RODO-2510 file (C-alpha; in nm, 4 decimals, decimal comma):
residues 429
     n   res          X          Y          Z
     1     m   -23,3148   -14,8188    10,0325
     2     l   -23,5521   -14,9517     9,8346
     3     s   -24,0101   -15,5568    10,2643
     4     t   -24,2654   -15,5811    10,4624
     5     v   -24,6432   -15,5436    10,4916
     6     e   -24,8318   -15,2203    10,5522
     7     e   -25,0709   -15,1779    10,8683
     8     p   -25,2479   -14,9331    10,9715
     9     g   -25,1110   -14,6891    11,2714
    10     r   -25,2234   -14,7588    11,5850
    11     g   -25,1588   -14,4705    11,7854
    12     l   -24,8761   -14,3349    11,9681
    13     g   -24,8664   -14,6548    12,2231
    14     t   -24,7961   -14,8560    11,9086
    15     v   -24,5138   -14,5731    11,7921
    16     w   -24,3447   -14,6018    12,1601
    17     h   -24,3617   -14,9978    12,1213
    18     t   -24,2115   -14,9840    11,7704
    19     l   -23,9446   -14,7720    11,8618
    20     r   -23,8452   -14,9942    12,1939
    21     v   -23,8516   -15,2637    11,9730
    22     r   -23,6157   -15,0770    11,7329
    23     v   -23,3848   -14,9632    12,0016
    24     r   -23,2885   -15,3070    12,1301
    25     f   -23,2486   -15,4789    11,7900
    26     l   -22,9802   -15,2126    11,6842
    27     f   -22,7671   -15,3011    11,9573
    28     a   -22,8121   -15,6501    11,8352
    29     l   -22,7326   -15,5873    11,5264
    30     p   -22,3492   -15,5194    11,4680
    31     l   -22,2674   -15,9071    11,6093
    32     l   -22,5127   -16,0283    11,3989
    33     a   -22,3626   -15,8678    11,0847
    34     l   -22,0751   -15,9543    11,1957
    35     v   -22,1326   -16,3630    11,2192
    36     v   -22,2940   -16,3054    10,8802
    37     g   -22,0088   -16,1540    10,7024
    38     v   -21,7809   -16,4367    10,8428
    39     a   -21,9992   -16,7281    10,7724
    40     a   -22,1636   -16,6635    10,4293
    41     a   -22,0534   -16,5984    10,0813
    42     p   -22,2483   -16,3156     9,8591
    43     a   -22,5339   -16,4519     9,7514
    44     r   -22,6078   -16,4893     9,3737
    45     q   -22,8800   -16,2595     9,1890
    46     t   -23,0729   -16,5069     9,0008
    47     a   -23,2748   -16,3612     8,6658
    48     a   -23,6289   -16,2620     8,6890
    49     a   -23,8738   -16,1726     8,4096
    50     r   -24,2243   -16,0468     8,4280
    51     a   -24,4919   -15,9279     8,1836
    52     q   -24,8332   -15,7921     8,2053
    53     a   -25,0662   -15,6974     7,8811
    54     a   -25,4334   -15,5762     7,8513
    55     v   -25,6477   -15,4491     7,5717
    56     v   -25,8273   -15,2827     7,8569
    57     t   -25,7780   -15,1712     8,2117
    58     g   -25,9077   -14,9496     8,4637
    59     s   -26,1886   -14,8617     8,7095
    60     l   -26,4798   -15,0193     8,4783
    61     g   -26,3336   -15,3582     8,4338
    62     s   -26,0456   -15,5195     8,2480
    63     v   -26,0574   -15,7010     7,9076
    64     a   -25,8228   -15,9717     7,8397
    65     s   -25,5505   -15,9024     8,0989
    66     v   -25,2822   -16,1370     8,1300
    67     h   -24,9830   -16,2163     8,3545
    68     v   -24,6492   -16,4185     8,3124
    69     s   -24,3198   -16,4714     8,4613
    70     g   -24,0084   -16,7033     8,4350
    71     n   -24,0145   -16,8984     8,1217
    72     a   -24,3522   -16,8448     7,9841
    73     s   -24,5437   -16,7340     7,6725
    74     t   -24,9272   -16,6421     7,6095
    75     g   -25,1965   -16,4852     7,3916
    76     r   -25,5367   -16,3887     7,4210
    77     s   -25,7918   -16,2439     7,2082
    78     a   -26,0434   -15,9684     7,3487
    79     p   -26,4189   -16,1193     7,4386
    80     s   -26,6916   -15,9970     7,2380
    81     t   -26,8828   -15,8481     7,5745
    82     t   -26,6859   -15,5267     7,7462
    83     p   -26,7902   -15,3294     8,0490
    84     d   -27,0404   -15,0819     8,0051
    85     g   -26,8987   -14,7855     7,8872
    86     i   -26,6116   -14,9057     7,6479
    87     q   -26,7261   -15,0677     7,3183
    88     l   -26,4224   -15,2550     7,0792
    89     g   -26,4637   -15,3765     6,7259
    90     g   -26,1834   -15,6278     6,8576
    91     g   -25,8004   -15,6651     7,0523
    92     s   -25,5797   -15,9120     7,0989
    93     v   -25,2797   -15,9477     7,3781
    94     s   -24,9347   -16,1397     7,3899
    95     v   -24,6425   -16,1522     7,6554
    96     t   -24,3570   -16,3651     7,6600
    97     t   -24,0866   -16,3745     7,9368
    98     s   -23,7576   -16,6072     7,9600
    99     k   -23,4615   -16,6068     8,1964
   100     a   -23,2921   -16,8979     8,0322
   101     g   -22,9444   -16,9079     8,2192
   102     g   -22,8328   -16,5681     8,3701
   103     d   -23,0162   -16,3514     8,0855
   104     a   -23,3716   -16,2234     8,0889
   105     s   -23,5923   -16,0605     7,8608
   106     a   -23,9734   -15,9638     7,8619
   107     t   -24,2106   -15,8333     7,6136
   108     a   -24,5612   -15,7344     7,6427
   109     e   -24,8021   -15,6072     7,3541
   110     a   -25,1642   -15,4996     7,3323
   111     q   -25,3900   -15,3619     7,0838
   112     a   -25,7488   -15,2107     7,0724
   113     a   -25,9326   -15,1866     6,7153
   114     a   -26,2682   -14,9508     6,6645
   115     v   -26,2624   -14,8026     7,0702
   116     d   -26,5419   -14,6185     7,1818
   117     l   -26,5140   -14,4895     7,5090
   118     l   -26,8393   -14,3252     7,7517
   119     d   -27,0421   -14,3511     7,4591
   120     g   -26,8333   -14,1519     7,2168
   121     a   -26,6357   -13,9568     7,4426
   122     v   -26,3166   -14,0674     7,3067
   123     t   -26,3254   -14,2910     6,9701
   124     a   -25,9870   -14,4376     6,8295
   125     r   -25,9682   -14,6650     6,4966
   126     s   -25,6633   -14,8501     6,6418
   127     v   -25,4547   -14,8173     6,9868
   128     r   -25,1448   -15,0427     7,0178
   129     r   -24,8792   -15,0467     7,2738
   130     t   -24,5498   -15,2285     7,3321
   131     a   -24,3079   -15,2910     7,6525
   132     t   -23,9779   -15,4317     7,6147
   133     d   -23,7176   -15,5340     7,8876
   134     t   -23,3854   -15,7151     7,8278
   135     g   -23,2503   -15,6613     8,1301
   136     s   -23,1156   -15,2949     8,0778
   137     g   -23,4499   -15,1351     8,1194
   138     v   -23,7913   -15,1318     8,0079
   139     r   -23,8484   -14,9387     7,6157
   140     y   -24,1856   -14,8469     7,4909
   141     g   -24,3501   -14,8021     7,1414
   142     g   -24,6982   -14,8234     6,9583
   143     t   -24,9143   -14,5830     6,7761
   144     v   -25,2773   -14,4401     6,8228
   145     s   -25,4966   -14,4293     6,5119
   146     g   -25,7872   -14,2204     6,3884
   147     l   -25,8246   -14,0546     6,7679
   148     k   -26,1138   -13,8707     6,8391
   149     v   -26,1949   -13,6468     7,1300
   150     g   -26,5427   -13,5158     7,1418
   151     g   -26,5975   -13,5825     6,8407
   152     k   -26,3109   -13,4138     6,7005
   153     a   -26,0591   -13,5464     6,5324
   154     v   -25,6957   -13,5132     6,6690
   155     a   -25,4471   -13,5158     6,3419
   156     a   -25,1333   -13,6474     6,4959
   157     p   -25,1194   -13,7191     6,8556
   158     r   -24,8366   -13,6789     7,0427
   159     a   -24,6953   -13,8735     7,2906
   160     g   -24,7752   -13,7703     7,6976
   161     e   -24,9673   -13,4966     7,5489
   162     r   -25,3207   -13,4509     7,7580
   163     y   -25,6477   -13,3602     7,4904
   164     p   -25,9101   -13,2512     7,7207
   165     l   -26,2815   -13,3201     7,6803
   166     p   -26,5214   -13,0418     7,5073
   167     d   -26,7391   -13,0115     7,8504
   168     g   -26,4069   -13,0429     8,0619
   169     s   -26,5073   -13,3535     8,2269
   170     g   -26,1831   -13,5080     8,2094
   171     y   -25,9191   -13,5870     7,9418
   172     v   -25,7214   -13,8475     7,7682
   173     v   -25,3671   -13,8903     7,7253
   174     v   -25,1741   -14,0839     7,4285
   175     s   -24,8876   -14,2993     7,4633
   176     a   -24,7416   -14,2182     7,8612
   177     l   -24,5165   -14,5093     7,9550
   178     g   -24,7116   -14,8483     7,9230
   179     k   -25,0489   -14,7105     7,8382
   180     g   -25,1769   -14,6603     7,4387
   181     l   -25,4574   -14,4653     7,5786
   182     e   -25,5898   -14,3620     7,9005
   183     l   -25,9202   -14,1655     7,9389
   184     t   -25,9456   -13,9798     8,3149
   185     l   -26,2568   -13,8062     8,4395
   186     t   -26,2354   -13,5266     8,6713
   187     d   -26,6012   -13,4253     8,7196
   188     t   -26,9252   -13,6509     8,6351
   189     h   -26,9718   -13,7376     8,2145
   190     g   -27,3121   -13,8632     8,1547
   191     s   -27,3597   -14,1571     8,4092
   192     f   -26,9922   -14,1612     8,5109
   193     p   -26,8729   -14,0401     8,8078
   194     p   -26,5511   -13,8117     8,8369
   195     g   -26,2472   -14,0613     8,8991
   196     t   -26,3269   -14,3337     8,6186
   197     d   -26,0174   -14,4118     8,4972
   198     i   -26,0013   -14,6354     8,1384
   199     v   -25,6443   -14,7190     7,9831
   200     v   -25,6443   -14,9000     7,6450
   201     a   -25,3708   -15,1366     7,5644
   202     d   -25,1847   -15,1210     7,9046
   203     v   -24,8465   -15,3116     7,9161
   204     s   -24,5452   -15,3695     8,1318
   205     a   -24,2321   -15,5910     8,1231
   206     h   -23,9460   -15,6198     8,3677
   207     a   -23,6343   -15,8202     8,3066
   208     r   -23,3628   -15,8383     8,5379
   209     d   -23,0151   -16,0632     8,4582
   210     g   -22,8717   -16,3074     8,7265
   211     a   -22,5067   -16,1818     8,8659
   212     v   -22,3283   -16,2264     9,1503
   213     p   -22,2802   -15,8994     9,4039
   214     q   -21,9465   -15,8306     9,4871
   215     p   -21,9014   -15,7501     9,8780
   216     t   -21,8154   -15,3553     9,9458
   217     a   -21,6338   -15,4193    10,2226
   218     t   -21,4551   -15,6916    10,4870
   219     p   -21,6613   -15,6800    10,8245
   220     t   -21,3902   -15,5648    11,0744
   221     a   -21,4442   -15,8098    11,4487
   222     t   -21,5337   -15,6484    11,7705
   223     a   -21,5374   -15,7747    12,0758
   224     t   -21,7948   -15,5388    12,2440
   225     p   -22,1281   -15,4953    12,0116
   226     r   -22,2511   -15,1303    11,9610
   227     a   -22,5194   -14,9790    11,8846
   228     t   -22,5007   -14,8520    11,4919
   229     t   -22,7585   -14,6851    11,2127
   230     t   -22,6844   -14,6851    10,8428
   231     p   -22,4096   -14,4970    10,6793
   232     a   -22,4220   -14,1560    10,6903
   233     p   -22,5117   -13,9753    10,3315
   234     t   -22,2035   -13,8225    10,1521
   235     a   -22,2322   -13,4191    10,2635
   236     t   -22,5099   -13,1657    10,3295
   237     r   -22,4959   -12,8978    10,1392
   238     t   -22,5534   -12,5081    10,1655
   239     p   -22,7673   -12,4302     9,8541
   240     k   -22,6669   -12,1357     9,6413
   241     p   -22,8103   -11,9341     9,4082
   242     h   -22,6930   -12,0206     9,0418
   243     a   -22,7640   -11,9773     8,6597
   244     t   -22,8359   -12,2515     8,4417
   245     s   -22,8648   -12,3150     8,0858
   246     t   -23,2496   -12,2909     7,9286
   247     p   -23,4616   -12,6024     7,9125
   248     s   -23,4755   -12,7740     7,5245
   249     g   -23,5585   -13,0467     7,3510
   250     p   -23,9171   -13,1907     7,2236
   251     l   -24,0305   -13,5584     7,3059
   252     p   -23,8036   -13,7499     6,9880
   253     p   -24,0840   -13,9499     6,7977
   254     e   -24,2434   -14,3032     6,9134
   255     g   -23,9705   -14,5763     6,9104
   256     a   -23,6521   -14,3060     6,8560
   257     p   -23,3984   -14,3936     7,1087
   258     r   -23,4671   -14,2699     7,4763
   259     g   -23,2247   -14,0845     7,6714
   260     g   -22,8626   -13,9311     7,4857
   261     t   -22,7229   -13,6034     7,5556
   262     s   -23,0284   -13,3989     7,4851
   263     y   -23,2295   -13,5010     7,7760
   264     k   -22,9032   -13,3636     8,0388
   265     q   -22,9458   -13,0123     7,8934
   266     r   -23,2589   -13,0033     7,9611
   267     l   -23,3022   -13,1298     8,3030
   268     m   -23,0703   -12,8721     8,4034
   269     g   -23,3279   -12,5970     8,3079
   270     r   -23,4675   -12,3986     8,5825
   271     r   -23,8413   -12,5598     8,5011
   272     f   -23,7624   -12,8151     8,7387
   273     l   -23,7103   -12,7778     9,1024
   274     f   -23,5517   -12,9225     9,3826
   275     p   -23,8082   -13,2146     9,5238
   276     v   -23,7504   -13,1569     9,9065
   277     r   -23,8105   -12,8674    10,0724
   278     g   -23,6238   -12,8295    10,3783
   279     r   -23,2807   -12,9080    10,5011
   280     v   -23,1397   -13,2151    10,3106
   281     t   -22,8364   -13,4277    10,2508
   282     i   -22,8157   -13,6064     9,9284
   283     g   -22,6959   -13,9651     9,9683
   284     g   -22,8061   -14,2812     9,8476
   285     p   -22,5165   -14,3316     9,5461
   286     f   -22,7455   -14,4344     9,1807
   287     g   -22,6276   -14,7997     9,0911
   288     g   -22,5216   -14,9033     9,3968
   289     f   -22,6152   -15,3185     9,4707
   290     r   -22,9780   -15,4118     9,6898
   291     a   -23,0682   -15,7334     9,8154
   292     d   -23,4076   -15,6683     9,7097
   293     t   -23,3852   -15,4728     9,3756
   294     g   -23,0858   -15,5888     9,2467
   295     f   -23,0154   -15,1802     9,1692
   296     h   -23,0543   -14,8661     9,3270
   297     e   -23,1928   -14,6873     9,0680
   298     g   -23,2020   -14,3461     9,2388
   299     n   -23,0479   -14,1107     9,5071
   300     d   -23,1806   -14,1036     9,8546
   301     i   -23,2165   -13,7342     9,9744
   302     f   -23,2592   -13,7855    10,3860
   303     a   -23,4158   -13,5155    10,5699
   304     n   -23,6413   -13,4795    10,8755
   305     f   -23,9404   -13,6707    10,9154
   306     g   -24,2331   -13,4641    10,7761
   307     t   -24,0484   -13,2727    10,5667
   308     p   -24,2583   -13,1577    10,2292
   309     v   -24,1893   -13,3159     9,9332
   310     v   -24,2764   -13,1665     9,5887
   311     a   -24,3517   -13,1960     9,2203
   312     v   -23,9949   -13,1238     9,0825
   313     a   -24,1947   -12,9884     8,7349
   314     d   -24,5485   -12,9670     8,5999
   315     g   -24,6807   -13,2926     8,5071
   316     t   -24,9624   -13,5669     8,5699
   317     v   -24,9388   -13,7863     8,9276
   318     h   -24,9664   -14,1710     8,8527
   319     k   -24,9660   -14,4765     9,0541
   320     v   -25,0019   -14,2935     9,3828
   321     g   -25,0226   -14,6182     9,6551
   322     s   -24,8460   -14,8109     9,8742
   323     l   -24,5713   -15,1309     9,7888
   324     p   -24,3778   -15,3797    10,0291
   325     i   -24,0147   -15,2284     9,8692
   326     s   -24,0948   -14,8439     9,7716
   327     g   -24,3322   -14,7732    10,0770
   328     n   -24,5689   -14,5289     9,9979
   329     r   -24,5031   -14,3806     9,6632
   330     l   -24,6434   -14,2217     9,3137
   331     w   -24,4945   -14,0979     8,9987
   332     v   -24,4614   -13,7560     8,8459
   333     v   -24,5095   -13,7537     8,4527
   334     m   -24,4658   -13,4473     8,2372
   335     d   -24,6389   -13,4121     7,8993
   336     n   -24,3284   -13,5075     7,7218
   337     g   -24,2688   -13,8383     7,8943
   338     d   -23,9995   -13,7359     8,1355
   339     s   -24,0820   -13,9357     8,4592
   340     f   -24,0129   -13,8512     8,7828
   341     f   -24,0385   -14,1654     9,0976
   342     y   -24,0695   -14,0442     9,4499
   343     a   -24,0741   -14,3250     9,7619
   344     h   -24,0767   -14,3867    10,1156
   345     l   -24,3307   -14,1262    10,1651
   346     s   -24,4532   -14,0961    10,5738
   347     a   -24,7843   -13,9457    10,3955
   348     f   -24,9499   -13,8212    10,1300
   349     s   -25,0734   -13,4473    10,0435
   350     p   -25,4321   -13,3727     9,9355
   351     a   -25,3073   -13,3129     9,5933
   352     a   -25,1498   -13,6773     9,5711
   353     v   -25,4059   -13,7996     9,3394
   354     t   -25,3862   -14,0287     9,0653
   355     g   -25,4508   -13,7977     8,7300
   356     t   -25,4286   -13,4924     8,9133
   357     h   -25,1733   -13,2070     8,7107
   358     v   -24,9778   -13,0527     8,9480
   359     t   -24,7601   -12,7855     8,9154
   360     a   -24,3863   -12,7594     9,0228
   361     g   -24,3724   -12,7313     9,3887
   362     t   -24,6884   -12,8616     9,4441
   363     v   -24,6715   -13,0572     9,7399
   364     l   -24,7018   -13,4226     9,6949
   365     g   -24,6188   -13,5850    10,0236
   366     y   -24,3591   -13,5990    10,3154
   367     v   -24,0372   -13,7645    10,3951
   368     g   -24,0365   -14,0949    10,5604
   369     n   -23,9108   -14,4143    10,5972
   370     t   -24,2424   -14,6511    10,4621
   371     g   -24,1711   -14,9962    10,2745
   372     d   -23,7989   -15,1335    10,3348
   373     a   -23,6430   -14,8183    10,4368
   374     e   -23,7698   -14,8887    10,7894
   375     p   -23,4408   -14,9084    10,9616
   376     t   -23,2994   -14,6370    10,7852
   377     p   -23,2817   -14,2746    10,8515
   378     p   -23,5911   -14,0842    10,7112
   379     h   -23,5162   -13,9894    10,3506
   380     l   -23,6745   -13,9447    10,0034
   381     h   -23,5667   -14,1979     9,7283
   382     f   -23,5959   -14,0276     9,3806
   383     e   -23,5913   -14,1496     9,0659
   384     i   -23,5727   -13,9525     8,7037
   385     h   -23,6255   -14,1737     8,3846
   386     p   -23,6168   -13,9121     8,0381
   387     f   -23,8969   -13,9710     7,8337
   388     g   -24,0273   -14,2317     8,0622
   389     g   -23,7320   -14,5001     7,9671
   390     p   -23,4883   -14,6231     8,2007
   391     a   -23,3319   -14,4363     8,5002
   392     v   -23,0535   -14,2258     8,4845
   393     d   -22,8529   -14,1068     8,7413
   394     p   -23,0200   -13,8316     8,9299
   395     h   -22,7410   -13,6469     9,1503
   396     p   -22,5914   -13,3746     8,9003
   397     f   -22,9443   -13,2808     8,8361
   398     l   -23,0440   -13,2611     9,2186
   399     e   -22,6879   -13,0810     9,2708
   400     r   -22,7952   -12,8108     8,9980
   401     w   -23,1962   -12,7963     9,1529
   402     l   -23,0634   -12,7660     9,4985
   403     s   -22,7794   -12,4979     9,3963
   404     r   -23,0872   -12,2765     9,2799
   405     a   -23,2754   -12,3429     9,5477
   406     g   -23,2012   -12,0481     9,7982
   407     d   -23,2956   -12,1555    10,1868
   408     l   -23,5151   -12,4111    10,1593
   409     a   -23,5060   -12,4686    10,5492
   410     a   -23,6465   -12,1625    10,5605
   411     v   -23,9673   -12,2014    10,2928
   412     a   -24,2637   -12,2203    10,4623
   413     v   -24,4953   -12,5455    10,3395
   414     e   -24,7891   -12,7293    10,5031
   415     r   -24,6471   -13,0460    10,7040
   416     p   -24,8303   -13,3300    10,8100
   417     g   -25,0385   -13,3420    11,1735
   418     a   -24,9122   -13,7384    11,1520
   419     l   -24,8047   -13,9548    10,9791
   420     v   -24,9830   -14,2459    10,8151
   421     e   -24,8960   -14,5744    10,9139
   422     v   -24,6756   -14,6964    11,1820
   423     h   -24,5428   -15,0967    11,1965
   424     d   -24,5584   -15,3323    11,4712
   425     f   -24,2813   -15,5341    11,4535
   426     i   -24,3728   -15,7767    11,7486
   427     g   -24,7593   -15,7719    11,5867
   428     n   -24,5887   -15,8997    11,2203
   429     g   -24,4197   -16,1404    11,3547
***
């Protein structure tokens, strides 16, 4: 599943208390489900639209940041004053959202001119980024021109490419997802400490059309309520070595159509690893209706609590943190823009730090059921977004990666000593 408020863990007493509450709740659940199934018709999924844009965001501060939702449109110019370490010749943002009738759309655009970051460490003549979603997935576009890193010109910056600073204190990534240009420090640079992060032209857009979900099954009356759990996943696999094709296909030009058939051959390649290191079951079908998100954009990989979760390919870790629906989550983004989303982790590993470059097989965290997955067995919610575009069905790729993984249950990988958070349902009301 992909909503509760996160709360720090409070020891084994809280764990036992939570487990006892859950057991009593499960015994009552079937009767409640029966009553709802008989008395209520499927609720209509309402249209939703939201967008955000900023000329600059990051650890040093924001410049001209705007957010809108519903039916709204706004724009803003960059002010003359900017945070220390950031100089701009100008900039602007504009965002528009609409959910007229059952149709929704969202667009966001941010641009900056005469950009100078960290006293000349990175400069650019202009940076522009756009995000558009008409209900079928977000599309990104934009350009970076006149880019110089450490005073050296980058003639034709490639989307998703990393350009290191000459002194080794950090790197720049251009045109990755909703970020026009991002500078990350991994070491001290002048007066700026490691961990400094600056994003120029930061945009996001999300739109969901309204729809009436169709019930998948009719509840069957029963005289005696019994304990129940979530439906069992599809099937347990026994991995076997299997040959596969060679990766292919560079990132298409900015603004070119995303997806198509080219990503399918590439994602079958041997550079990709199965994301869970242990005995697993692939379930959670792609495209299934979800009451909270409307659409299940990935597969759920069921495994024991604490089973290690790894990077499926070389890439950069993004957006490490926790949200009410996805729980503990993060992204891994390859240099070509291919993006992988991990959710419901019980804990993060030391390598799970935003901006860190990881190699395939690096442990990122551990299987859990944080976020709205609390009532379900532990699992990893996993998504694939070719070139950073809309999610695609990960099942065929997961099957291929698993088929050549060998005995994952026998792989010796470090496991966590404890979970990072526990929820007390009574304490939260």
